[in-house]
N, C-alpha and C positions, 0 to 999 in steps of 0.2 A: 504493499500499499504506499502510496506517495505521502510524504509529509506535507503539512499544510504550509501554506506560503501566502503572502499578502503583498500588496502594492497600492499604487494610487499616482494620479497625476492631476495637475492643474491646466485646464485648456480653455482657450479664449475662443467663444462662438458667435456666429452672426445669424442671421435669419436663414442662412442657407444649413441643410445638414451638414455638420462637422463631427469627425470621429472624435471622440472624447476620451476613449481607452480601448485598447486591444488586449486581450489576455489570451496567451499561448497555453494551452493545456497540456500538462504532463502525463504520462503513464499513471494510471491508479486514481486519477481525479475524476470525482463524480459530480461535484456540485460547486458553484460559483455564487458567492453573495457579494452584492455590490450595491454601494450608496452613492447617490448623486446629489451633491449639495451646491445650490445656485447662489452666487454672491451678486453683489451690485443691484441695480434697480431694473430689473427684467423678469419676464416670465418666460417659461419654456413653451414652444408651440409645436415641436415635433419630437418624437422620441422612436429611435429604429434600433432593432437588435438583429445583427447579421452573424451567420455563423459560417466556418469553414471545415469541411471534412477532412482535407488533406492539404498538404502545404502548396500544392499546385493547382488545387482546385478553386472554383468561383465562389465568391462569397454569396450566400443564400439569404434571403430576407425571411425571417421568422414571422409568425402570425403577430398580428399586433397586440401586445400587451394589454389585457384588460382585467382589472382585479376581480370583477364579478364572475367571468368566465374564464377561469386559467385553462390553458390547455399546454400539453408538451410544446417546449421544454420547460415552461415556467412552473415553479413550485409554489410560491407566494410572493407577495410584494406590497406595497403601500400605494394607495391612490393611484390618479392617472399622471404617470410620469411625463406624458406630453403636455400638462397643464399645470406643473409646480409654479409656484408663485415666488416672487423675490425673497432672498434670504430663507429659503426653506429647503428641505431636502426629502428624498423619497428612496426607498430601496427595492431590490429585487433578487429573488433567488431562482437559480435555474439549474435543470440537469445539463451537465456537459460531457457525459460519458460518451467515449467513441469520437468526439470533435476535436479537430486539430487546434481551432481558435475560435473566440467569439469577441465581436466588436461593438461597441455602442455608439450611436449618432445622436445628437441632438441639435435642435435650432432653437432660437429665441423667437419670442413675439416682438415686433417692433419695427422701426424704419430702417431701410438699407443701410444707413450710415451708422448703425448701432451695433455694439458689441457687449458681451458680459463674459462672467467667467463661471465654470462648472469644475468642481472639485471632485474626483472619483476616489472611493476608498474601497478596496475589494478583497477578498479572502476566498481561497478555494480550498476545498475537502477531498 
């Protein structure tokens, strides 16, 4: 079994979907828990999860995350990650067994010249 490991990053995003974090899955890892924290004065507008089955494979868009009707690969989470408000956070737990990588994209609601910061903190098991 793989040991737990964790990480995170701070990313500036705009109104266009931007990769806020990519996690490469080690052998034996089954679950990713990730938190998204918004700072500054903006709200999120889009939240996209993509997975990659092998290193040379295409990125596949996962079903839209909806808390009330969770489907694989999602296990649990908080609220609507596509509609977080300023200075708040949300989390997501998902199954990643058999995947090579998972990446998360977000976009903010606002004018085209605005930007904001998303901080991710994650742990895999």
